[in-house]
C-alpha positions as CSV (number, residue, x, y, z in Angstrom):
1,M,-49.3,252.4,-97.2
2,Q,-49.5,254.5,-100.9
3,K,-45.9,255.1,-102.6
4,V,-45.4,258.8,-102.9
5,M,-43.0,261.3,-105.1
6,F,-42.4,264.6,-104.0
7,Q,-39.2,266.6,-104.7
8,S,-36.0,268.3,-102.8
9,K,-34.3,271.1,-104.1
10,G,-35.3,269.6,-107.2
11,L,-34.4,265.8,-106.9
12,D,-37.3,263.6,-107.0
13,L,-37.0,261.6,-103.5
14,V,-40.3,258.4,-103.3
15,G,-42.1,257.5,-100.1
16,N,-43.8,255.3,-98.3
17,L,-47.5,257.4,-96.9
18,Y,-48.9,255.7,-93.9
19,V,-52.1,256.6,-92.9
20,P,-54.1,255.7,-90.0
21,A,-56.2,252.2,-91.1
22,N,-60.0,254.0,-90.8
23,Y,-59.1,257.5,-91.7
24,E,-61.2,260.3,-92.6
25,E,-61.7,261.8,-95.6
26,R,-62.5,264.8,-94.8
27,K,-61.0,264.8,-91.4
28,Q,-56.9,265.9,-91.7
29,Y,-54.7,264.0,-89.0
30,P,-50.7,265.5,-87.5
31,A,-48.4,263.9,-89.4
32,I,-44.8,263.7,-89.2
33,P,-41.5,262.6,-92.0
34,I,-39.0,259.7,-90.2
35,L,-34.8,260.6,-90.9
36,G,-33.6,257.1,-89.7
37,P,-29.2,255.9,-89.0
38,M,-26.5,256.6,-91.1
39,T,-26.7,255.3,-94.5
40,Y,-30.1,254.1,-94.4
41,V,-33.6,253.3,-97.0
42,K,-37.0,253.5,-95.7
43,E,-37.2,250.2,-95.1
44,Q,-35.7,249.9,-92.2
45,A,-36.4,251.5,-89.2
46,P,-38.3,254.4,-90.3
47,T,-41.0,252.0,-91.8
48,E,-41.3,250.3,-88.6
49,Y,-42.2,253.4,-86.4
50,A,-44.1,254.8,-89.3
51,K,-46.1,251.3,-89.2
52,R,-47.1,252.1,-85.7
53,F,-47.8,255.5,-86.1
54,A,-50.3,255.4,-88.5
55,E,-51.6,252.6,-86.4
56,R,-51.4,255.1,-83.6
57,G,-53.5,257.8,-85.0
58,Y,-51.2,260.0,-87.7
59,V,-50.3,260.1,-91.0
60,A,-45.9,258.9,-91.4
61,L,-44.0,259.4,-93.9
62,A,-40.8,256.5,-94.4
63,F,-38.8,258.2,-97.0
64,D,-35.3,257.4,-99.3
65,P,-33.4,260.8,-98.4
66,R,-31.9,261.9,-102.3
67,F,-28.9,259.5,-103.3
68,R,-30.7,256.2,-101.8
69,G,-32.3,253.9,-102.3
70,E,-35.7,254.9,-104.9
71,S,-34.7,258.3,-105.1
72,D,-33.0,260.6,-107.4
73,G,-29.5,261.9,-106.5
74,L,-25.6,260.9,-107.3
75,P,-22.9,260.0,-106.7
76,R,-25.0,256.6,-105.6
77,E,-25.2,256.2,-101.1
78,L,-23.2,259.6,-101.0
79,E,-23.7,260.4,-96.6
80,D,-24.7,264.4,-97.2
81,P,-26.1,265.4,-93.5
82,I,-27.1,269.2,-94.9
83,A,-28.5,267.3,-97.5
84,K,-30.7,265.3,-95.2
85,V,-31.1,268.0,-93.7
86,E,-33.1,269.8,-96.5
87,D,-34.9,266.4,-96.8
88,A,-37.0,266.7,-93.8
89,K,-38.2,269.9,-94.6
90,A,-38.7,268.5,-97.9
91,A,-40.8,266.4,-96.6
92,A,-42.8,268.3,-94.0
93,R,-44.2,270.7,-96.7
94,F,-45.2,267.7,-99.1
95,L,-46.9,266.0,-95.7
96,A,-48.2,269.9,-95.4
97,S,-49.6,270.0,-99.3
98,L,-51.9,266.8,-98.1
99,S,-55.6,267.2,-97.6
100,V,-55.1,265.0,-94.9
101,V,-52.6,266.5,-93.3
102,N,-53.5,268.8,-90.2
103,D,-50.5,271.8,-91.8
104,E,-50.1,272.8,-88.1
105,Q,-49.2,269.1,-86.5
106,I,-46.8,268.3,-87.6
107,V,-43.3,266.3,-86.3
108,G,-39.9,265.4,-87.0
109,F,-38.8,261.9,-85.3
110,A,-35.1,260.7,-86.0
111,V,-33.2,257.4,-85.5
112,C,-30.1,257.3,-85.0
113,Q,-27.8,259.2,-86.7
114,G,-30.6,261.0,-88.6
115,S,-31.7,263.4,-84.9
116,S,-28.7,265.0,-85.6
117,E,-30.0,266.3,-88.8
118,M,-34.0,266.0,-88.1
119,L,-32.7,268.2,-85.6
120,R,-31.3,271.3,-87.6
121,A,-34.0,271.0,-89.7
122,V,-36.3,270.7,-87.0
123,S,-34.6,274.3,-85.0
124,E,-35.2,275.4,-88.3
125,D,-38.2,275.6,-90.0
126,D,-41.6,275.9,-88.3
127,I,-43.2,274.3,-90.2
128,F,-42.2,271.6,-87.3
129,K,-44.4,271.5,-83.7
130,G,-41.8,269.3,-82.2
131,L,-39.8,266.9,-82.3
132,V,-38.7,263.0,-80.6
133,T,-34.9,261.5,-81.5
134,V,-34.0,258.1,-81.1
135,A,-31.1,256.5,-79.6
136,G,-29.4,259.7,-81.5
137,H,-26.0,259.2,-83.3
138,Y,-25.8,263.6,-82.0
139,R,-23.0,265.1,-84.0
140,D,-20.2,267.8,-81.9
141,R,-16.7,268.2,-82.5
142,K,-16.0,265.5,-79.2
143,G,-18.2,263.1,-79.8
144,D,-16.7,262.7,-83.6
145,I,-13.3,262.0,-81.9
146,Q,-14.4,259.1,-80.6
147,W,-16.9,257.9,-83.0
148,M,-13.1,257.4,-85.0
149,G,-11.5,256.3,-81.1
150,T,-8.7,259.0,-82.1
151,E,-8.2,262.8,-83.4
152,E,-5.4,262.0,-85.8
153,A,-7.7,259.2,-87.0
154,L,-10.4,261.6,-87.4
155,E,-8.7,264.3,-89.3
156,E,-7.1,261.6,-91.9
157,R,-10.7,260.8,-92.1
158,I,-11.0,263.6,-93.2
159,A,-8.5,263.8,-95.0
160,E,-8.9,261.1,-97.1
161,G,-12.8,262.7,-98.3
162,K,-11.0,266.0,-99.6
163,I,-9.2,264.0,-101.7
164,A,-12.1,261.9,-102.9
165,I,-14.0,265.5,-103.2
166,N,-11.0,266.7,-105.6
167,T,-11.2,263.5,-107.9
168,F,-14.2,263.9,-108.6
169,N,-14.0,267.8,-109.3
170,Q,-11.5,266.6,-111.6
171,T,-12.7,263.4,-113.3
172,G,-15.9,262.7,-112.2
173,E,-14.4,259.3,-111.0
174,V,-16.4,258.1,-107.7
175,I,-13.8,256.6,-105.3
176,N,-16.1,253.8,-103.1
177,V,-15.5,251.9,-100.5
178,P,-18.1,249.6,-99.0
179,A,-20.0,251.4,-96.7
180,V,-19.4,248.6,-93.2
181,D,-17.6,245.9,-93.1
182,E,-16.1,243.2,-90.6
183,K,-12.3,244.0,-90.6
184,R,-11.2,247.1,-92.6
185,M,-12.0,250.1,-90.9
186,D,-11.5,252.6,-93.8
187,V,-15.1,251.9,-94.3
188,G,-17.8,253.6,-93.4
189,M,-19.6,252.7,-90.9
190,P,-16.2,250.1,-88.9
191,G,-17.3,247.6,-86.6
192,K,-18.5,243.8,-86.6
193,F,-21.1,245.4,-84.4
194,V,-22.7,247.1,-87.3
195,W,-21.7,245.2,-89.9
196,D,-23.9,242.2,-88.0
197,W,-27.1,244.1,-89.0
198,Y,-26.4,245.5,-91.8
199,H,-25.4,243.0,-93.8
200,V,-27.8,241.0,-93.6
201,W,-30.2,243.9,-95.6
202,S,-27.0,243.9,-98.0
203,D,-27.5,240.4,-98.8
204,N,-31.1,240.2,-99.0
205,G,-31.0,243.1,-102.0
206,I,-33.1,246.0,-99.8
207,W,-30.1,248.0,-98.6
208,V,-26.7,248.6,-101.4
209,N,-23.0,248.0,-99.0
210,N,-21.0,250.7,-100.3
211,Y,-19.9,253.8,-99.8
212,P,-18.5,256.4,-101.8
213,K,-15.3,258.1,-99.6
214,M,-16.5,262.0,-100.2
215,S,-18.8,261.6,-97.9
216,D,-16.4,261.7,-95.0
217,A,-15.9,266.0,-95.5
218,L,-19.4,266.3,-95.7
219,L,-20.0,263.5,-93.2
220,F,-17.2,265.3,-90.5
221,E,-17.7,269.2,-90.8
222,Y,-21.5,268.3,-90.5
223,E,-21.9,269.1,-86.2
224,S,-25.9,269.5,-84.9
225,L,-24.8,270.4,-81.4
226,T,-25.8,274.6,-82.3
227,A,-28.8,273.6,-83.9
228,A,-29.5,271.8,-80.8
229,Q,-28.7,274.9,-79.0
230,K,-31.5,277.5,-80.6
231,L,-34.5,274.4,-80.4
232,D,-37.3,276.2,-79.5
233,K,-39.7,273.6,-79.8
234,P,-40.7,270.5,-77.8
235,Y,-38.2,268.4,-77.6
236,L,-38.5,264.5,-76.8
237,M,-35.3,262.5,-76.8
238,I,-35.3,258.5,-75.7
239,H,-31.4,257.3,-75.2
240,S,-30.3,254.5,-73.1
241,D,-26.0,253.6,-71.8
242,N,-26.1,251.1,-73.9
243,C,-26.7,253.6,-77.1
244,F,-23.8,255.6,-79.0
245,L,-22.4,258.1,-77.0
246,P,-24.3,258.8,-74.3
247,N,-22.6,261.7,-73.3
248,A,-22.7,262.9,-76.6
249,A,-26.5,262.9,-76.5
250,K,-26.6,264.7,-72.2
251,R,-24.1,267.5,-73.9
252,Q,-27.2,267.9,-77.1
253,F,-29.6,267.3,-74.2
254,E,-28.2,270.7,-72.2
255,A,-27.5,272.7,-74.4
256,V,-31.8,272.6,-75.3
257,P,-33.4,276.2,-74.6
258,T,-36.5,275.5,-74.7
259,T,-39.1,274.8,-71.6
260,K,-40.3,271.9,-72.9
261,K,-38.5,269.2,-72.6
262,K,-37.6,265.2,-71.5
263,L,-35.2,263.5,-71.2
264,Q,-36.5,259.3,-71.4
265,W,-33.1,257.6,-70.2
266,E,-32.9,253.8,-70.2
267,G,-30.3,252.3,-68.9
268,A,-31.0,248.4,-70.5
269,T,-32.1,249.0,-73.9
270,G,-28.9,247.8,-76.7
271,H,-29.1,250.4,-79.9
272,L,-30.2,248.4,-82.6
273,Q,-33.3,247.6,-80.7
274,Y,-34.5,250.8,-81.6
275,Y,-33.8,249.0,-84.2
276,D,-36.0,245.7,-85.2
277,D,-37.1,244.4,-82.1
278,P,-41.0,244.5,-82.1
279,E,-40.9,245.1,-78.1
280,V,-38.8,248.7,-78.1
281,L,-40.6,249.9,-81.5
282,D,-44.1,249.9,-79.7
283,R,-42.5,251.4,-76.4
284,T,-40.4,253.6,-78.1
285,A,-43.4,254.4,-80.6
286,N,-46.5,254.8,-77.6
287,Q,-43.9,257.3,-76.0
288,A,-43.7,259.0,-79.1
289,I,-47.5,259.8,-79.9
290,K,-48.0,260.2,-76.1
291,W,-45.8,263.4,-76.7
292,Y,-47.0,264.5,-79.9
293,N,-50.3,264.3,-78.8
294,S,-49.5,266.7,-75.4
295,I,-47.8,269.2,-78.0
296,F,-51.8,269.8,-79.3
297,D,-53.6,269.2,-76.9
298,I,-55.0,265.1,-77.9
299,L,-56.8,263.2,-76.2
300,I,-55.6,260.2,-76.1
301,E,-57.8,257.2,-76.2
302,S,-55.8,254.6,-75.9
303,L,-52.1,252.8,-76.9
304,R,-51.2,249.3,-78.4
């Protein structure tokens, strides 16, 4: 692994670059920039997948998007899906600039809400040749209402986000709430389910449990369905009945027009197992690499 830095819209982003253990300097390899879940930092699920992709012969980049981790950007911890789309494109272009990377073999990979953002990046930029999304949180109005519980609750979050943006623009004050909380419902990701997983990262000083309320105005005005409707590149979606908003995933998959697409439905796998369960991580990495190799007609010698 090598620490790297690249730019996105004038901001310095920091990533961990993983290459095959016995790579040859004169050889070029396929490459994968990785987007993680909402509020992620690179040390979480992106690193788990990056390590496995490198073991399977790919160059992989786990990076902090702007506003988070080691990367630049203010306000800190702002959740801005469009910014992540641009950061994913910048990560792909950084990979393309490396001598060890075949710039005609760059593909996108994303987990949870990063899936909705990588969908847009891949549909908009021809630097990407294909896509795999895992346990995706896909974004459309119907799914957002289901996520928030009611249409009224959704509209309240949007209104609060716009108030926070106005406050910031007028005074410079950033109104912050926790990103997760066991009981509070006004946080970025409410509920015990996410609290149990994320607070451990916060306790260990790896992830910051903070969420600027202005994020709500940016987050809930974003959708990925129109991007899905424009995707014309090979696409593998991995999801399950136990992942977040399975019906939203099916809506997005059905909307994709590409002739080479596959829905890998795994009914028993839990959402967070795709983040940190070694058996699920290995299986999912194998499925992703097999799909990518089929795009490039790469001979699969072995899969762990």
